[in-house]
C-alpha positions as CSV (number, residue, x, y, z in Angstrom):
1,M,-84.5,42.3,-38.9
2,I,-85.1,41.5,-35.3
3,E,-88.5,40.5,-33.9
4,L,-89.5,40.0,-30.4
5,F,-92.2,37.4,-29.5
6,Y,-93.8,36.8,-26.1
7,E,-95.1,33.4,-24.9
8,T,-95.5,34.9,-21.5
9,E,-96.9,38.0,-19.9
10,F,-93.5,39.6,-19.8
11,E,-92.7,42.3,-22.4
12,I,-89.5,44.2,-22.9
13,K,-89.9,48.0,-22.3
14,D,-88.0,50.3,-24.7
15,A,-87.7,47.4,-27.2
16,Q,-86.1,49.5,-29.9
17,I,-83.2,50.5,-27.6
18,W,-82.6,46.7,-27.0
19,I,-82.8,46.0,-30.8
20,D,-80.4,48.8,-31.7
21,W,-77.9,47.6,-29.1
22,I,-78.0,44.0,-30.5
23,V,-77.5,45.4,-34.1
24,E,-74.6,47.6,-33.1
25,S,-73.0,44.9,-31.1
26,M,-73.1,42.5,-34.0
27,K,-71.9,45.2,-36.4
28,N,-68.9,45.5,-34.1
29,E,-68.3,41.7,-34.6
30,G,-68.5,42.2,-38.4
31,K,-71.9,40.6,-38.6
32,T,-75.2,41.7,-40.1
33,I,-78.6,40.6,-38.9
34,E,-80.7,39.0,-41.6
35,E,-83.4,37.7,-39.3
36,L,-83.3,37.1,-35.6
37,N,-86.3,36.1,-33.5
38,Y,-86.2,36.4,-29.7
39,I,-89.0,34.4,-28.1
40,F,-89.5,35.1,-24.4
41,C,-91.2,32.3,-22.6
42,D,-91.5,30.5,-19.2
43,D,-89.6,27.6,-17.8
44,E,-92.1,24.9,-18.9
45,Y,-92.2,26.2,-22.5
46,L,-88.4,26.1,-22.8
47,L,-88.1,22.8,-21.0
48,Q,-90.4,21.2,-23.7
49,I,-88.1,22.6,-26.4
50,N,-85.1,21.3,-24.5
51,R,-86.6,17.8,-24.3
52,Q,-88.0,17.7,-27.9
53,Y,-85.1,19.1,-29.9
54,L,-82.0,18.6,-27.7
55,D,-83.0,15.5,-25.7
56,H,-82.2,17.3,-22.4
57,D,-84.4,17.1,-19.4
58,Y,-83.6,20.2,-17.5
59,Y,-84.4,23.9,-17.2
60,T,-82.1,26.4,-19.0
61,D,-82.2,30.1,-19.6
62,V,-81.6,30.2,-23.3
63,I,-81.7,27.9,-26.4
64,G,-80.8,29.0,-29.8
65,F,-81.5,27.5,-33.2
66,D,-78.9,29.0,-35.5
67,N,-79.4,29.3,-39.3
68,S,-76.7,31.8,-39.9
69,E,-74.8,31.9,-43.1
70,D,-71.3,33.4,-43.3
71,D,-71.6,36.8,-41.6
72,Q,-75.4,37.0,-41.8
73,L,-77.1,36.1,-38.5
74,M,-80.4,34.2,-38.7
75,G,-82.3,32.0,-36.3
76,D,-84.4,31.8,-33.2
77,I,-83.4,32.5,-29.6
78,F,-85.7,31.2,-26.9
79,I,-85.3,32.8,-23.4
80,S,-86.9,31.7,-20.2
81,V,-88.0,34.8,-18.3
82,E,-88.3,32.7,-15.1
83,R,-84.7,31.6,-15.3
84,I,-83.6,35.2,-15.9
85,K,-85.4,36.2,-12.7
86,D,-83.9,33.4,-10.7
87,N,-80.4,33.9,-12.1
88,S,-80.5,37.7,-11.4
89,T,-81.3,37.0,-7.8
90,Q,-78.7,34.3,-7.5
91,N,-76.0,36.4,-9.2
92,N,-77.0,39.6,-7.3
93,V,-77.6,41.6,-10.5
94,S,-80.6,43.4,-11.8
95,F,-83.1,41.6,-14.0
96,E,-82.3,43.9,-16.9
97,N,-78.5,43.1,-16.6
98,E,-79.2,39.4,-16.6
99,L,-81.6,39.6,-19.4
100,A,-79.1,41.6,-21.5
101,R,-76.3,39.1,-20.7
102,V,-78.5,36.2,-21.9
103,I,-79.6,38.0,-25.0
104,I,-76.1,38.9,-26.0
105,H,-74.8,35.4,-25.0
106,G,-77.3,33.7,-27.4
107,T,-76.5,36.2,-30.1
108,L,-72.7,35.7,-29.7
109,H,-73.2,32.0,-30.2
110,F,-74.7,32.8,-33.6
111,A,-71.7,35.0,-34.3
112,G,-69.5,32.0,-33.8
113,Y,-68.4,32.1,-30.2
114,L,-68.5,28.9,-28.2
115,D,-68.4,28.2,-24.4
116,K,-67.7,24.5,-23.9
117,E,-64.0,24.7,-23.1
118,P,-62.6,27.0,-20.4
119,E,-60.8,29.2,-22.9
120,E,-63.9,29.6,-25.0
121,K,-66.0,30.3,-21.9
122,E,-63.5,33.0,-20.8
123,L,-63.7,34.7,-24.2
124,M,-67.5,34.5,-24.3
125,T,-67.7,36.0,-20.8
126,S,-65.3,38.8,-21.8
127,K,-67.4,39.6,-24.9
128,E,-70.6,39.6,-22.8
129,D,-69.0,42.0,-20.3
130,Y,-67.8,44.2,-23.1
131,Y,-71.2,44.5,-24.7
132,L,-73.0,44.9,-21.4
133,G,-70.7,47.9,-20.9
134,T,-71.9,49.5,-24.1
135,F,-75.6,49.1,-23.3
136,S,-77.0,52.5,-22.4
137,L,-80.0,51.2,-20.4
138,L,-77.6,49.5,-18.0
139,N,-75.1,52.3,-17.8
140,S,-77.3,55.4,-17.3
């Protein structure tokens, strides 16, 4: 089960298409989704989470709290809509493309992918690119 929550005025259009894409992407990874919550918020909301739970004092685009067990994905993924807007401008991509990248990035972490080391980051980016290429809303 995937649920979307909004702590900001932003709301995903065609939410079921996004949910189906996430589910299919994780099926491709051999994972099932037990319960994933995506919480869309602003910079200040995510900054408070970053400070409180991770002891980091900076803005970020995504923070995940992973409770997955084996191949069943569970947890909460917090996404700053403000960071997505800024990143999309900075990276010269559409807002939807950047949003999809951050959503799949957070989900891939729950599937076991890391991005601290250069080799891990390279694999993560290639997975993101692959799944972005499968998303009908970005490729129509």
